[in-house]
C-alpha positions in Angstrom: 91.7 130.7 82.7 89.7 132.0 85.1 89.7 131.3 88.5 87.1 129.1 89.3 88.0 127.4 86.7 91.2 126.8 87.7 90.4 125.7 91.2 87.9 123.3 89.4 90.4 121.6 87.2 93.1 121.6 90.0 90.5 120.4 92.9 89.2 117.6 90.3 93.2 116.7 89.7 93.4 116.6 92.5 90.7 114.3 94.1 91.1 112.2 91.3 94.3 111.4 90.7 95.3 108.3 93.3 91.3 107.5 93.6 90.5 104.3 91.3 88.2 106.5 89.3 90.8 107.9 86.3 92.0 111.5 86.4 92.6 111.8 83.1 88.8 110.4 82.0 87.5 113.3 84.1 90.0 116.7 82.8 89.3 115.4 79.3 85.4 115.0 80.0 84.9 118.5 82.1 86.0 120.6 79.8 83.7 118.9 77.2 81.5 119.4 79.1 81.3 122.6 80.4 82.9 124.3 76.9 85.8 125.4 78.0 89.0 125.0 76.5 92.7 123.8 76.7 93.5 124.5 79.9 97.6 124.5 78.5 100.7 122.8 79.2 101.9 125.0 82.2 98.7 124.1 84.2 99.2 120.3 83.3 103.0 120.2 84.6 101.8 122.2 88.4 98.8 119.8 89.1 101.4 117.1 88.4 103.5 118.8 90.5 101.0 119.3 93.1 99.9 115.1 93.6 103.7 114.5 93.3 104.3 116.7 96.7 101.1 115.4 98.3 101.8 111.6 97.9 105.9 112.4 99.1 104.7 114.1 102.0 102.3 111.7 102.9 104.7 108.7 102.8 107.6 110.5 103.8 109.0 108.4 106.2 108.4 105.3 103.4 109.8 107.8 100.9 113.0 108.6 102.9 113.6 104.7 104.2 112.8 103.3 100.8 115.9 105.7 98.9 118.5 105.0 101.4 117.8 101.4 101.6 118.1 102.0 97.5 121.4 103.8 98.0 122.7 101.7 100.0 121.8 98.9 97.7 123.6 100.7 95.3 126.4 101.8 97.3 127.3 99.3 99.8 125.4 96.3 97.9 123.4 95.5 101.1 120.1 94.3 99.7 117.5 94.8 102.6 113.5 94.7 102.5 113.6 98.1 102.0 116.0 98.1 99.0 114.4 95.2 97.2 110.6 97.1 97.9 112.4 100.1 96.0 113.6 98.3 93.1 110.4 96.9 92.4 109.2 99.9 92.7 111.4 100.7 90.3 111.1 97.8 88.1 107.1 97.7 88.3 107.6 101.5 86.6 109.6 99.9 83.7 106.5 98.9 81.1 104.5 102.2 81.9 107.4 104.4 80.8 108.2 101.8 77.5 104.4 102.3 76.8 104.3 105.4 76.8 107.4 106.4 74.8 106.5 104.2 71.9 102.3 104.8 72.4 102.2 108.4 73.2 100.7 109.4 69.8 98.3 107.0 69.1 97.4 107.1 72.7 96.9 111.3 71.9 95.7 110.6 68.4 93.1 107.9 69.1 91.6 107.3 72.2 90.8 109.9 73.9 87.0 109.7 72.6 84.6 109.7 74.9 83.1 106.2 73.8 87.1 104.9 74.8 87.1 106.7 78.2 83.1 105.4 78.6 83.8 101.9 78.0 87.2 101.8 79.7 85.5 103.1 82.7 83.1 100.4 82.9 85.1 97.6 81.7 88.0 98.2 84.7 85.5 99.7 87.2 83.8 95.8 86.8 88.0 94.4 86.9 88.6 96.0 89.8 84.7 95.0 91.2 85.9 91.5 90.5 89.3 91.5 91.9 87.6 93.3 95.5 85.4 90.4 95.8 87.1 87.7 94.5 90.9 88.3 96.1 92.5 86.3 98.7 93.4 89.8 100.5 95.6 87.9 103.1 99.7 89.7 101.5 101.5 92.8 102.8 103.5 94.7 99.6 106.8 93.2 101.2 105.5 89.8 99.8 105.7 91.1 96.4 108.2 88.6 94.1 109.6 90.1 90.3 106.4 87.9 88.7 104.1 90.2 90.9 105.6 93.5 90.0 105.8 92.5 87.0 102.5 91.7 86.1 101.3 95.2 88.1 103.1 97.5 86.2 102.7 95.6 83.0 98.6 96.2 84.1 100.1 99.8 84.7 101.0 100.4 81.1 96.8 100.0 80.4 96.6 103.2 82.1 97.3 105.0 78.8 94.2 104.3 77.8 92.0 107.5 79.2 89.3 105.9 81.5 91.6 103.3 83.0 92.9 104.4 85.9 96.1 104.2 86.7 95.8 103.8 90.9 92.7 101.7 89.7 94.6 99.4 87.8 97.2 99.1 89.7 95.4 98.1 92.8 92.8 96.3 90.6 96.3 93.8 90.0 97.6 93.9 93.5 93.9 92.8 94.4 93.8 89.8 92.4 97.7 88.7 93.4 95.8 88.7 97.0 96.8 91.8 98.5 95.0 93.4 100.9 93.6 96.2 100.1 95.1 98.7 102.1 99.1 96.7 100.9 97.6 97.5 97.2 96.7 100.8 97.3 99.9 101.5 99.5 102.2 100.0 96.6 100.1 101.7 94.2 100.5 104.7 95.7 104.0 104.3 96.1 104.0 103.5 92.4 102.6 106.8 91.6 106.0 108.8 92.5 108.4 108.0 89.7 105.7 107.5 87.4 104.3 111.5 87.8 107.5 112.5 88.1 108.3 110.8 84.4 105.1 112.8 83.7 105.6 116.1 84.6 109.4 115.4 83.3 107.4 114.3 79.9 105.7 117.4 80.2 108.3 119.7 81.2 110.5 119.3 78.6 107.5 120.6 76.4 106.5 123.2 78.0 110.4 124.5 77.6 109.9 124.7 74.3 106.8 126.8 74.2 107.3 130.5 74.1 104.2 130.6 75.4 104.2 133.4 78.4 103.3 131.6 81.4 100.1 132.6 84.1 102.1 132.1 86.8 99.0 132.8 89.3 97.3 130.2 87.8 100.3 128.1 88.2 100.7 128.3 92.0 97.6 128.2 92.3 96.9 124.8 90.6 100.3 123.4 92.4 98.6 124.3 96.1 95.2 122.7 95.4 95.7 120.3 93.6 98.7 119.6 96.6 96.5 119.6 99.1 93.0 118.5 98.2 95.7 115.3 96.5 97.0 114.9 100.3 93.7 115.4 101.7 92.3 112.6 99.5 95.3 110.2 100.2 94.9 110.3 103.8 91.0 109.8 103.8 91.2 106.7 101.2 93.9 105.3 103.4 91.6 105.5 106.4 88.7 104.0 105.1 89.8 101.4 102.7 89.5 98.6 104.9 85.8 99.1 106.0 84.5 100.8 102.9 86.0 98.5 100.0 86.0 98.9 96.5 82.5 98.7 95.6 81.2 102.7 96.3 84.4 103.4 93.4 83.4 100.4 91.3 79.3 101.9 91.0 80.8 105.3 90.7 82.3 104.0 87.3 79.5 102.1 86.1 77.5 105.0 86.6 79.7 107.5 84.9 80.5 105.0 82.1 77.0 104.4 81.5 76.4 109.1 81.4 78.6 109.3 79.1 76.9 106.9 76.7 74.2 108.7 76.9 75.4 111.9 76.6 77.6 111.6 73.9 76.1 108.6 72.2 
């Protein structure tokens, strides 16, 4: 890849990973639209590392507190509110982990077409709008129950379908369960940490089996750009979400989906 391609793909990953608009859809479609070749597995690992660094740094105080409480619950059997939330975050990751292992080949083979991406972009965009409009928006993430998190985790598994958006579908589920916008976003972002760790780890294992040389300059640039853009994205999203709501993202998804249908069909 050249420098411009590296910058654009890393920026796109950083900006779309945490917005409810589907990073996978954008990363599949942009190279198709511009006639670029596949960016390669090493680059995918790099931008995943960048977005993971961003979310962990932004929520560093929460991560430190939750990790400490979780360790206390394991070693000293002290189940505090933070330990409970940490366990719920781990539980919410199980469905997508199981689905990813069982359905990875199916998704890669059959579900990466522009039609699937367009329909998922539109359909789950409408679902996001309905949840934002009709949700009670009274609860914090601390009020989540075991069954709530099971539903959010099952919803997150749908994000294996390109065009769904992992952050979008988990925010949709959170809003439908009565969370405030900021609580739904915060829980979604915290839930992304174990998911990105698993995805990055899986891709890293595949990368270790490759014998192709790694372009370290591209890797470093991609990681840096993805990390900075993802951090800024989270920062402004959390500051603005209660004021602007989900409507701008719903409208964007509908327009993008229609554009894809017109472009490819």
